[in-house]
C-alpha positions, 0 to 999 in steps of 0.5 A: 293778301289774306293769310291761311292757317296752315302754319298753325296746323299740327299732326296729333297722334291718336292712341287706340283704345284698349277695347280696339286693341283686344279686337285686333289681337282676337282677329289675329288669333282666329286667322292663325287657327284657321290657317292651322286647320286649313293648311293640312287639308290643303296639303291632303288635297294637293297630295290626293288624286281626287275628291268625292263627297261622303254623301255619295259613299257607304262605309263599313267597319271590319269586324271579327266574329261569327260568319254564317253563309246561308241562302234565303229564298221564297219557295212553293210546296210541291209533292215529292211524289206526283205521278202522271198516269197515261193510257196504256192502250187507245180507246174511250176513257170513262173517268171514275173520279174528279179533280180534288178527290181523295183516293187510295192506292190501287183505286180505279181512277179511269177505265179504258174501253178497248174491244180490240185488245180484249178480243186479242186476249181471247184469241191468244188464250184459245191458242194457249189452250190448244197448245196445252192440249197438244202438249198433253197429247204428246205426253200420252203418245210418248207413253204409248210409243214407249209401251210398244217399244218396250213390248217389242224389246221384251218379245225380242228378249224372250225369242233370244232366250228361247233360241239360246235354249233350243241351240243348247238342246240341239248341241246336246242331242247332236253330241249324243247322236240324236240329231244331225249337224244340219239341225244344230246349224239351223238352231244356231242361225235362229239364235243369231237372228234372235240376238240381232232382233233383240239388239235392234229392239233395244236400240229402237227403245232408246231412240224412241224415248229420246224422240218422244222427250224432244217432241214433248219438250218442244210442245211444252216450250211452245205452250209456255211461250203462248202462256207468257203472251197471254199473261202480257195481254192480260196485263194490258187488259188489266191496265185498262183499269187505271189505278192510283199508284199512291194514297193521295189526291187527284190533281189535274184531269187532262181529258174530258169524260168519254174522250177517245185517246191514243196510246200513251196519252196523258189522263190525270195526275195524282198528288201524294200529300203525305210527302211534300217538299218545298221547291226554291230557285237558287242563284247560280252563284250559290248553286255550286256550294249547295249539296244534297243533305244540307240542313235548312229551315222552312217557315210559314203559317207562323211555324218553323220546321227543319228541312234537308236539301233533297234534290238539286237540278243539274240545269241552270234556267235564267241564272237560277238552279231549282232545288228541293228541300224536304221536311226533316220529320213528319210532313205538316198536315196543314200545307197545300200544293203550291203554297208559298213558304220561306226557306233558309239553307245553311251553307257554312257556319264558323266563328272568329272570322274577319268579315265586313258588310257586303257591298258593291266594292266586291263586284267593282274590284273583283275582291282584289282591293278596297279603299281604307278611310283614315283622317278623311283620306281613302287609300286604295289597298290590295285585299283578298276576300274569301266566301260571301254570304247574303250580307257579309264577305270574308276578309282573308288578307289586306285588312284588319279588325277596326278598319273603316272601308268604302263598301259602296260608291267606290266607282266614283274614285275612277281607280284613283290611289288616294281620294279625299272624302269631303263633307 
């Protein structure tokens, strides 16, 4: 039997080299550092309700400073005065101008041919002349009648005076025995008759004067009424010559040359280029803050002009409200109808206001809360917002200057109270 060498084997202890020992120590330190860094994150992860990547979010810092609320929009130049002229009577129309022509106030732009209206005016004028003659004749007749009544009254007064003198003579003669009693009685009866005739003549004179006055007044009123009718017809005939109400430029022609139109038909429009405004469409959410008289700016053609809100439409169309801004001062000469310009309307300007960049968080939460980000953790915090501008929103409560909040993408949080923001 051959013996092995197992009895001669011995366990030899190998001591590590200094280099390997240093590597082991470094690895241990690295593990400790990693655990120190990871364990807080793991703790936050377990305390949070969700985790969302920062790449899906937008952040902004709460700041304090000036707060300007304004509306910026594109508008187009429109005429503040742009009357449309209509046919006052039916007939054939002869145009005296063309689209784009410069016109002066009261210049004839079109003529309407209406023989019917002209003939009616001639008839009514003839009636007015006849009524004037009747009115003048009534005055003459009244004077003649008054003269006759005055003559009758004067004769009755003379007869009454004569009868009175005769009665006095007869009484004197009777007292002297020159006449008998019958003659005295006859003279007295004659005097009484003369007095009655005089009284009636005086009454007829007054009544005839009143009757003549009423007749003259009635004919005068009839004539005046006819004169008014003639004046109205004359006005209608004059309006057959369609005149420009302003200095300006012919805009659109609604009819063709020598077209026959009905009453109240559109003929043409005139644009007053000396009074131009800019019409803008304002979102309905801002329209309630607009007011006539607010200042603004109008810019275009490398120029900027001051403007004032002059009109606001009471109607909402497609979520927008139409407003007009007029130039504060002289209207620029180089502008044209329907030209595009930029408009900025100042709604509010305050200093030392706490604001943050506007984002979707206002609409998502209704302005009731925001997510404040600290140490990679977003916490849901109640807030209260104020006014909003194009790029900022006013913070009334819940946030302070320097806070970093999520302004967009918070819908990914699903309403969680605490969310980890991962890198």
